[in-house]
KOLMIKOL-59915 format. One line per 3 residues: number of its first residue (from 1); their letters; for each residue z, y, x of C-alpha. Coordinates in nm, 2 decimals. Example, Ala and Ser with C-alpha at 12.3 -4.5 7.8 and 13.67 -1.06 7.14 Angstrom:
! residues 2
1	as	0.78,-0.45,1.23 ~ 0.71,-0.11,1.37
END
This chain:
! residues 66
1	mfc	3.04,-1.90,3.49 ~ 3.28,-2.11,3.31 ~ 3.55,-2.34,3.44
4	pdc	3.47,-2.69,3.35 ~ 3.86,-2.78,3.33 ~ 4.03,-2.50,3.12
7	nee	3.71,-2.33,3.01 ~ 3.82,-1.99,3.16 ~ 3.53,-1.73,3.28
10	lkd	3.54,-1.70,3.63 ~ 3.62,-1.36,3.78 ~ 3.49,-1.39,4.10
13	tar	3.21,-1.63,4.33 ~ 3.55,-1.81,4.43 ~ 3.56,-2.20,4.46
16	lcd	3.85,-2.24,4.30 ~ 3.94,-2.14,3.92 ~ 4.21,-1.86,3.91
19	ycg	4.35,-2.01,3.60 ~ 4.40,-2.38,3.64 ~ 4.32,-2.41,4.03
22	atm	4.04,-2.64,3.98 ~ 3.78,-2.67,4.25 ~ 3.42,-2.62,4.14
25	pes	3.14,-2.89,4.19 ~ 2.91,-2.75,4.47 ~ 2.60,-2.83,4.24
28	dwd	2.73,-2.48,4.07 ~ 2.64,-2.28,4.35 ~ 2.35,-2.40,4.44
31	dfd	2.14,-2.17,4.22 ~ 2.34,-1.87,4.32 ~ 2.21,-1.92,4.65
34	llv	1.90,-2.02,4.57 ~ 1.87,-1.62,4.43 ~ 2.07,-1.45,4.72
37	alk	1.83,-1.61,4.94 ~ 1.48,-1.54,4.71 ~ 1.63,-1.18,4.67
40	tgi	1.67,-1.15,5.07 ~ 1.35,-1.29,5.14 ~ 1.18,-1.05,4.94
43	gvl	1.35,-0.76,5.07 ~ 1.29,-0.84,5.42 ~ 0.90,-0.89,5.35
46	viv	0.87,-0.58,5.19 ~ 1.02,-0.39,5.47 ~ 0.82,-0.60,5.71
49	lil	0.53,-0.50,5.53 ~ 0.59,-0.13,5.50 ~ 0.66,-0.12,5.89
52	mlg	0.34,-0.30,5.96 ~ 0.11,-0.11,5.73 ~ 0.30,0.21,5.73
55	wdr	0.41,0.40,5.41 ~ 0.09,0.59,5.34 ~ -0.11,0.28,5.28
58	ifk	0.11,0.10,5.08 ~ 0.17,0.40,4.86 ~ -0.21,0.46,4.81
61	yff	-0.27,0.11,4.76 ~ 0.01,0.09,4.45 ~ -0.06,0.45,4.32
64	qan	-0.41,0.47,4.40 ~ -0.35,0.82,4.53 ~ -0.64,0.99,4.73
END
């Protein structure tokens, strides 16, 4: 992501530019927050499925082991 004022690449996820001190608009961070929520949700879903069904059944389903 680049700063809209000085066009420098931002090094971290801070809302302030390290070079010129400009603040980042809130809308630039919506996609980042959505991706984090999506990854977290998928991870939790996988863990819940493993706990509910058991690792043996999931392994057999995906890898067709007998």
